[in-house]
C-alpha positions as a Markdown table, in Angstrom:
| # | Residue | x | y | z |
|---|---|---|---|---|
| 1 | Unk | -14.4 | 2.2 | -12.9 |
| 2 | Unk | -16.3 | 4.8 | -11.0 |
| 3 | Unk | -14.7 | 8.3 | -10.4 |
| 4 | Unk | -12.0 | 8.8 | -7.9 |
| 5 | Unk | -12.7 | 10.2 | -4.4 |
| 6 | Unk | -10.6 | 13.1 | -3.1 |
| 7 | Unk | -9.5 | 12.8 | 0.5 |
| 8 | Unk | -7.1 | 15.4 | 2.0 |
| 9 | Unk | -6.3 | 16.5 | -1.5 |
| 10 | Unk | -5.2 | 12.9 | -2.5 |
| 11 | Unk | -7.3 | 11.1 | -5.2 |
| 12 | Unk | -8.3 | 7.5 | -4.1 |
| 13 | Unk | -9.8 | 4.8 | -6.3 |
| 14 | Unk | -13.2 | 3.5 | -4.8 |
| 15 | Unk | -12.5 | -0.1 | -5.6 |
| 16 | Unk | -13.2 | -3.4 | -3.8 |
| 17 | Unk | -10.7 | -6.1 | -3.4 |
| 18 | Unk | -12.2 | -8.1 | -6.1 |
| 19 | Unk | -12.2 | -5.1 | -8.5 |
| 20 | Unk | -8.6 | -4.4 | -7.8 |
| 21 | Unk | -7.5 | -8.0 | -8.5 |
| 22 | Unk | -9.4 | -7.9 | -11.7 |
| 23 | Unk | -7.7 | -4.7 | -12.7 |
| 24 | Unk | -4.4 | -6.4 | -12.0 |
| 25 | Unk | -5.1 | -9.3 | -14.0 |
| 26 | Unk | -6.4 | -7.3 | -16.9 |
| 27 | Unk | -3.0 | -5.3 | -16.9 |
| 28 | Unk | -1.0 | -8.5 | -17.2 |
| 29 | Unk | -3.2 | -9.7 | -19.9 |
| 30 | Unk | -3.2 | -6.5 | -21.9 |
| 31 | Unk | 0.6 | -5.8 | -21.4 |
| 32 | Unk | -0.1 | -2.5 | -19.5 |
| 33 | Unk | 1.8 | -1.4 | -16.5 |
| 34 | Unk | -0.3 | -0.8 | -13.2 |
| 35 | Unk | 1.5 | 0.7 | -10.4 |
| 36 | Unk | -0.5 | 0.4 | -7.1 |
| 37 | Unk | -0.3 | 2.8 | -4.2 |
| 38 | Unk | -1.9 | 2.2 | -0.8 |
| 39 | Unk | -2.5 | 4.6 | 2.0 |
| 40 | Unk | -3.3 | 4.4 | 5.6 |
| 41 | Unk | -3.6 | 7.2 | 8.2 |
| 42 | Unk | 0.1 | 7.5 | 8.8 |
| 43 | Unk | 1.0 | 7.7 | 5.2 |
| 44 | Unk | -1.6 | 10.4 | 4.5 |
| 45 | Unk | -0.1 | 12.3 | 7.4 |
| 46 | Unk | 3.4 | 11.8 | 6.1 |
| 47 | Unk | 2.5 | 12.7 | 2.6 |
| 48 | Unk | 1.7 | 16.3 | 3.9 |
| 49 | Unk | 5.2 | 16.4 | 5.2 |
| 50 | Unk | 7.1 | 14.8 | 2.4 |
| 51 | Unk | 6.6 | 16.2 | -1.0 |
| 52 | Unk | 8.4 | 13.3 | -2.7 |
| 53 | Unk | 6.4 | 10.7 | -1.1 |
| 54 | Unk | 3.1 | 12.7 | -2.0 |
| 55 | Unk | 4.2 | 12.9 | -5.6 |
| 56 | Unk | 5.1 | 9.3 | -5.8 |
| 57 | Unk | 1.9 | 8.0 | -4.3 |
| 58 | Unk | -0.2 | 10.4 | -6.5 |
| 59 | Unk | 1.6 | 9.2 | -9.6 |
| 60 | Unk | 0.5 | 5.6 | -9.1 |
| 61 | Unk | -2.2 | 4.3 | -11.5 |
| 62 | Unk | -4.4 | 3.0 | -8.6 |
| 63 | Unk | -4.4 | 4.6 | -5.1 |
| 64 | Unk | -6.2 | 2.3 | -2.6 |
| 65 | Unk | -7.4 | 2.6 | 1.0 |
| 66 | Unk | -5.1 | 0.3 | 2.9 |
| 67 | Unk | -6.2 | 1.5 | 6.4 |
| 68 | Unk | -9.6 | 1.1 | 8.0 |
| 69 | Unk | -9.3 | 4.7 | 9.4 |
| 70 | Unk | -9.1 | 5.9 | 5.7 |
| 71 | Unk | -12.4 | 4.2 | 4.9 |
| 72 | Unk | -14.0 | 5.8 | 8.1 |
| 73 | Unk | -12.6 | 9.3 | 7.2 |
| 74 | Unk | -14.0 | 9.0 | 3.7 |
| 75 | Unk | -17.5 | 8.3 | 5.1 |
| 76 | Unk | -17.4 | 11.2 | 7.5 |
| 77 | Unk | -16.0 | 13.5 | 4.8 |
| 78 | Unk | -18.4 | 12.6 | 2.0 |
| 79 | Unk | -15.9 | 10.7 | 0.0 |
| 80 | Unk | -17.1 | 7.2 | 0.5 |
| 81 | Unk | -14.8 | 4.2 | -0.3 |
| 82 | Unk | -16.4 | 0.7 | -0.6 |
| 83 | Unk | -14.0 | -1.1 | 1.6 |
| 84 | Unk | -10.5 | -1.4 | 2.9 |
| 85 | Unk | -8.1 | -3.0 | 0.5 |
| 86 | Unk | -5.3 | -4.1 | 2.7 |
| 87 | Unk | -1.9 | -4.3 | 1.0 |
| 88 | Unk | -1.0 | -7.7 | 2.5 |
| 89 | Unk | -4.5 | -9.2 | 1.5 |
| 90 | Unk | -4.1 | -8.0 | -2.0 |
| 91 | Unk | -0.6 | -9.3 | -2.0 |
| 92 | Unk | -1.8 | -12.8 | -1.1 |
| 93 | Unk | -4.7 | -12.7 | -3.5 |
| 94 | Unk | -2.4 | -11.8 | -6.3 |
| 95 | Unk | 0.1 | -14.6 | -5.5 |
| 96 | Unk | -2.8 | -17.1 | -5.6 |
| 97 | Unk | -4.0 | -15.7 | -9.0 |
| 98 | Unk | -0.4 | -15.7 | -10.2 |
| 99 | Unk | 0.0 | -19.4 | -9.3 |
| 100 | Unk | -3.4 | -20.3 | -11.0 |
| 101 | Unk | -2.6 | -18.3 | -14.3 |
| 102 | Unk | 1.2 | -19.1 | -14.5 |
| 103 | Unk | 2.1 | -15.5 | -14.0 |
| 104 | Unk | 5.8 | -14.9 | -12.8 |
| 105 | Unk | 6.6 | -12.8 | -9.8 |
| 106 | Unk | 9.5 | -11.0 | -8.2 |
| 107 | Unk | 10.2 | -10.1 | -4.6 |
| 108 | Unk | 12.2 | -7.2 | -3.7 |
| 109 | Unk | 12.8 | -6.1 | 0.0 |
| 110 | Unk | 13.4 | -7.2 | 3.6 |
| 111 | Unk | 16.6 | -8.6 | 5.1 |
| 112 | Unk | 18.1 | -11.5 | 3.3 |
| 113 | Unk | 17.3 | -13.9 | 6.2 |
| 114 | Unk | 13.7 | -12.7 | 6.3 |
| 115 | Unk | 13.4 | -12.9 | 2.5 |
| 116 | Unk | 14.8 | -16.5 | 2.5 |
| 117 | Unk | 12.2 | -17.6 | 5.2 |
| 118 | Unk | 9.4 | -15.9 | 3.3 |
| 119 | Unk | 10.5 | -17.7 | 0.0 |
| 120 | Unk | 10.2 | -21.0 | 1.8 |
| 121 | Unk | 6.8 | -20.3 | 3.3 |
| 122 | Unk | 5.5 | -19.0 | -0.2 |
| 123 | Unk | 6.8 | -22.1 | -1.8 |
| 124 | Unk | 4.9 | -24.3 | 0.7 |
| 125 | Unk | 1.8 | -22.1 | 0.3 |
| 126 | Unk | 1.8 | -21.6 | -3.4 |
| 127 | Unk | 3.8 | -24.5 | -4.7 |
| 128 | Unk | 2.9 | -23.9 | -8.4 |
| 129 | Unk | 4.0 | -20.2 | -8.2 |
| 130 | Unk | 6.6 | -19.0 | -10.9 |
| 131 | Unk | 9.2 | -17.0 | -8.9 |
| 132 | Unk | 11.3 | -15.2 | -11.5 |
| 133 | Unk | 13.7 | -13.8 | -8.9 |
| 134 | Unk | 14.2 | -12.0 | -5.5 |
| 135 | Unk | 16.5 | -9.5 | -3.8 |
| 136 | Unk | 16.8 | -8.1 | -0.4 |
| 137 | Unk | 15.8 | -4.5 | 0.2 |
| 138 | Unk | 19.2 | -3.2 | 1.4 |
| 139 | Unk | 20.8 | -1.2 | -1.3 |
| 140 | Unk | 22.1 | 2.3 | -2.1 |
| 141 | Unk | 20.1 | 4.7 | -4.3 |
| 142 | Unk | 23.0 | 4.3 | -6.9 |
| 143 | Unk | 22.1 | 0.7 | -7.3 |
| 144 | Unk | 18.4 | 1.2 | -8.1 |
| 145 | Unk | 18.8 | 1.3 | -11.9 |
| 146 | Unk | 20.9 | -2.0 | -11.8 |
| 147 | Unk | 18.3 | -3.6 | -9.7 |
| 148 | Unk | 15.4 | -2.5 | -12.0 |
| 149 | Unk | 17.4 | -3.8 | -15.0 |
| 150 | Unk | 17.8 | -7.2 | -13.1 |
| 151 | Unk | 14.2 | -7.3 | -12.7 |
| 152 | Unk | 13.5 | -6.6 | -16.3 |
| 153 | Unk | 15.8 | -9.4 | -17.4 |
| 154 | Unk | 14.0 | -11.9 | -15.0 |
| 155 | Unk | 10.9 | -11.4 | -17.1 |
| 156 | Unk | 8.7 | -11.0 | -13.9 |
| 157 | Unk | 5.2 | -9.9 | -14.7 |
| 158 | Unk | 4.4 | -8.9 | -11.0 |
| 159 | Unk | 6.8 | -7.2 | -8.8 |
| 160 | Unk | 6.2 | -6.9 | -5.1 |
| 161 | Unk | 8.2 | -4.5 | -2.9 |
| 162 | Unk | 8.6 | -5.4 | 0.8 |
| 163 | Unk | 10.1 | -2.1 | 1.8 |
| 164 | Unk | 9.1 | 0.8 | 4.1 |
| 165 | Unk | 7.8 | 4.1 | 3.0 |
| 166 | Unk | 8.9 | 6.4 | 1.3 |
| 167 | Unk | 11.6 | 4.1 | -0.1 |
| 168 | Unk | 9.3 | 1.8 | -2.0 |
| 169 | Unk | 7.1 | 4.6 | -3.4 |
| 170 | Unk | 10.1 | 6.5 | -4.6 |
| 171 | Unk | 11.7 | 3.4 | -6.2 |
| 172 | Unk | 8.3 | 2.6 | -8.0 |
| 173 | Unk | 8.0 | 6.2 | -9.2 |
| 174 | Unk | 11.6 | 6.4 | -10.5 |
| 175 | Unk | 12.1 | 2.8 | -11.8 |
| 176 | Unk | 8.8 | 0.9 | -11.9 |
| 177 | Unk | 8.5 | 1.4 | -15.6 |
| 178 | Unk | 12.2 | 0.3 | -16.1 |
| 179 | Unk | 11.5 | -3.1 | -14.4 |
| 180 | Unk | 9.1 | -4.2 | -17.1 |
| 181 | Unk | 6.7 | -5.7 | -14.6 |
| 182 | Unk | 2.9 | -5.3 | -15.4 |
| 183 | Unk | 1.8 | -4.9 | -11.8 |
| 184 | Unk | 4.1 | -3.2 | -9.2 |
| 185 | Unk | 2.7 | -3.4 | -5.8 |
| 186 | Unk | 4.5 | -2.0 | -2.7 |
| 187 | Unk | 3.5 | -4.3 | 0.3 |
| 188 | Unk | 5.5 | -2.8 | 3.2 |
| 189 | Unk | 5.9 | -5.1 | 6.1 |
| 190 | Unk | 4.1 | -8.0 | 4.4 |
| 191 | Unk | 7.4 | -9.9 | 3.8 |
| 192 | Unk | 8.0 | -10.0 | 7.6 |
| 193 | Unk | 4.6 | -11.3 | 8.2 |
| 194 | Unk | 4.7 | -14.1 | 5.6 |
| 195 | Unk | 8.2 | -15.0 | 7.1 |
| 196 | Unk | 6.7 | -15.2 | 10.6 |
| 197 | Unk | 8.9 | -12.5 | 12.0 |
| 198 | Unk | 5.9 | -10.4 | 13.0 |
| 199 | Unk | 2.3 | -11.3 | 13.6 |
| 200 | Unk | -0.7 | -9.9 | 11.9 |
| 201 | Unk | -3.5 | -8.5 | 14.1 |
| 202 | Unk | -6.5 | -10.8 | 14.4 |
| 203 | Unk | -9.5 | -10.2 | 12.2 |
| 204 | Unk | -11.5 | -8.5 | 15.0 |
| 205 | Unk | -8.7 | -5.9 | 15.5 |
| 206 | Unk | -8.6 | -5.2 | 11.8 |
| 207 | Unk | -12.4 | -4.6 | 11.6 |
| 208 | Unk | -12.1 | -2.1 | 14.4 |
| 209 | Unk | -9.1 | -0.4 | 12.7 |
| 210 | Unk | -6.7 | -1.5 | 15.6 |
| 211 | Unk | -4.1 | -3.2 | 13.6 |
| 212 | Unk | -1.7 | -0.2 | 14.4 |
| 213 | Unk | -2.3 | -1.0 | 18.1 |
| 214 | Unk | -1.5 | -4.6 | 17.7 |
| 215 | Unk | 1.8 | -3.7 | 16.0 |
| 216 | Unk | 2.6 | -1.1 | 18.8 |
| 217 | Unk | 2.1 | -3.9 | 21.4 |
| 218 | Unk | 4.6 | -6.1 | 19.4 |
| 219 | Unk | 7.2 | -3.2 | 19.2 |
| 220 | Unk | 6.3 | -0.5 | 21.8 |
| 221 | Unk | 9.7 | 1.2 | 21.8 |
| 222 | Unk | 10.1 | 1.4 | 18.1 |
| 223 | Unk | 6.5 | 2.1 | 17.1 |
| 224 | Unk | 4.7 | 3.6 | 20.1 |
| 225 | Unk | 5.6 | 7.3 | 19.7 |
| 226 | Unk | 5.3 | 7.2 | 15.9 |
| 227 | Unk | 1.9 | 5.8 | 15.8 |
| 228 | Unk | 0.6 | 8.1 | 18.7 |
| 229 | Unk | 2.0 | 11.1 | 16.7 |
| 230 | Unk | 0.5 | 10.2 | 13.3 |
| 231 | Unk | -2.8 | 9.0 | 14.7 |
| 232 | Unk | -3.4 | 12.3 | 16.6 |
| 233 | Unk | -2.3 | 14.2 | 13.4 |
| 234 | Unk | -4.7 | 12.2 | 11.3 |
| 235 | Unk | -7.7 | 12.9 | 13.7 |
| 236 | Unk | -6.9 | 16.6 | 13.6 |
| 237 | Unk | -6.6 | 16.6 | 9.8 |
| 238 | Unk | -10.0 | 14.9 | 9.7 |
| 239 | Unk | -11.7 | 17.3 | 12.1 |
| 240 | Unk | -10.2 | 20.4 | 10.2 |
| 241 | Unk | -11.5 | 18.9 | 6.9 |
| 242 | Unk | -15.0 | 18.3 | 8.4 |
| 243 | Unk | -15.1 | 21.9 | 9.6 |
| 244 | Unk | -14.1 | 23.1 | 6.1 |
| 245 | Unk | -16.9 | 21.1 | 4.5 |
| 246 | Unk | -19.6 | 21.9 | 7.0 |
| 247 | Unk | -21.7 | 25.0 | 5.9 |
| 248 | Unk | -21.9 | 27.7 | 8.5 |
| 249 | Unk | -25.3 | 27.6 | 10.4 |
| 250 | Unk | -24.8 | 31.0 | 12.1 |
| 251 | Unk | -27.8 | 33.3 | 11.5 |
| 252 | Unk | -27.1 | 36.2 | 9.2 |
| 253 | Unk | -27.0 | 39.6 | 10.9 |
| 254 | Unk | -30.3 | 41.4 | 10.4 |
| 255 | Unk | -30.6 | 45.2 | 10.8 |
| 256 | Unk | -33.5 | 46.5 | 12.8 |
């Protein structure tokens, strides 16, 4: 694997989707644990405000560019990343690979009704998939160890966490190893998309980095202000970093 790229003080792995999937399958085969962290513009902004989130993401074995804006910023700031590795796309690829290879999976997250709908759709799409277990994402911090032990008892080799940040990152950092899962991947709102509760942006919107806008149009009152704030902050972060990296071109003072 080529060396990591540093972006806003965060080390990212310059991997393609295919390379990432290969690393995950190797981890299962070799009995190693691989914790996957993904970052988009909003998360990079929030990592500056939340030291626990920053520590949890940075502690992952792989940190990937989930957002197109992160890939663009990498190009501008001379920390090039080969492509966006969207969390939901990686999730679906791994489900397909798990079905083909007989790898067992566990789903943790979402409301119970959403989780039930997602499980039905997953069973329809991946009929040969071995589901070791599932649990909704509504629990107190005091229950985390018990939940991790339950996942370990299930024998699941891949664990997918459909929870929001920073809850999924903090759970992974604190209890990922305890679950015994070989691949631990936080997939955010992917359970809602697979369940049909929310729609994913069309491919054209994704290519232009407008997935966030598509989400805002679906839930303007809940997400509008949040995305506007984080996007502006991310642009400012990128501009400041570009200024810092650009050597001064001002002529030196000369005495006459």
